[in-house]
C-alpha positions in Angstrom: 1.2 -39.4 48.0 -2.0 -38.2 46.7 -2.3 -36.4 43.4 -5.3 -34.3 42.6 -6.3 -33.3 39.2 -7.1 -29.6 38.7 -10.7 -28.7 38.6 -11.9 -27.9 35.1 -14.4 -25.1 34.8 -16.6 -24.7 31.8 -15.9 -21.7 29.7 -19.6 -21.0 29.3 -22.6 -21.7 31.5 -24.4 -24.9 30.5 -26.8 -24.5 27.7 -25.1 -21.5 26.2 -22.8 -23.3 23.7 -22.6 -21.7 20.3 -23.7 -23.7 17.3 -21.1 -24.1 14.5 -22.7 -21.4 12.3 -22.5 -18.8 15.1 -18.7 -19.2 15.7 -16.9 -16.0 14.7 -14.4 -16.4 12.0 -11.2 -14.4 11.7 -11.3 -11.6 9.2 -9.6 -12.5 5.9 -6.8 -10.1 4.9 -7.4 -8.0 1.8 -6.3 -9.5 -1.4 -2.9 -8.1 -2.4 -4.2 -7.0 -5.7 -6.9 -4.8 -4.1 -4.3 -3.2 -1.8 -2.0 -2.5 -4.7 -4.9 -1.0 -6.7 -5.8 1.3 -3.8 -2.2 2.3 -3.3 -1.8 3.1 -7.0 -4.9 5.2 -6.8 -3.5 7.1 -3.8 -0.2 7.7 -5.6 -2.0 8.9 -8.8 -4.1 11.3 -6.7 -1.0 12.8 -5.0 0.9 13.2 -8.3 -2.2 14.7 -10.0 -2.2 17.5 -7.4 1.2 18.8 -8.6 2.7 19.9 -11.9 3.7 16.3 -12.4 0.2 15.6 -13.7 1.2 16.9 -17.1 4.1 14.4 -17.4 3.8 10.8 -18.7 4.7 8.8 -15.6 3.9 5.1 -15.5 3.2 3.6 -12.1 3.4 0.0 -11.2 2.6 -1.3 -7.6 3.3 -4.7 -6.2 3.0 -5.5 -2.5 3.9 -1.9 -1.5 6.8 -1.5 -3.9 6.1 1.4 -6.3 7.9 1.5 -9.6 8.0 4.8 -11.5 8.9 5.0 -15.2 8.9 7.9 -17.6 10.9 10.6 -19.3 12.0 13.7 -17.5 14.4 16.5 -18.3 14.7 18.1 -14.9 16.2 16.2 -11.9 14.1 18.3 -9.6 10.9 16.7 -11.0 12.3 13.3 -10.4 13.1 14.2 -6.8 9.6 15.6 -6.3 7.9 12.5 -7.8 9.9 10.1 -5.7 9.4 12.1 -2.5 5.6 12.3 -3.1 5.3 8.6 -3.7 7.6 7.6 -0.8 5.6 9.7 1.7 2.3 8.2 0.6 0.8 5.9 3.3 1.3 2.3 2.6 4.3 2.6 0.3 7.1 0.3 1.4 9.7 1.3 -1.2 10.1 3.3 -4.4 12.0 2.1 -7.5 12.4 4.5 -10.4 13.5 4.0 -14.0 13.7 7.4 -15.5 14.9 8.3 -18.9 16.4 11.7 -19.7 14.5 13.4 -22.5 16.6 16.3 -23.7 13.9 17.4 -26.1 11.4 18.0 -23.2 11.6 21.6 -21.9 12.4 21.9 -18.2 9.4 22.9 -16.1 9.1 24.0 -12.5 7.9 21.5 -9.9 5.4 23.9 -8.4 
């Protein structure tokens, strides 16, 4: 019984090998902090285009999770803020920690 080894073909023609400094490197993923900063800027931009820009809303972003904090008097504003944030590209989840401020006059969301 005769066994033959498979022929091995070079991947490149002879004399065209790459030197070590020409070898392509895989792209490094963006640092999480940079992605979080960009996402926070996008969220701020979306909120600033509505009546929510006049409210004191704190925004924290960590790995796609957006946390909203602030004082609101109108539940409609809470719903609007959460919807705007959740529909922003890159947002994985929204967590909110709102406080009811009875002294703040209700305002319309548009």
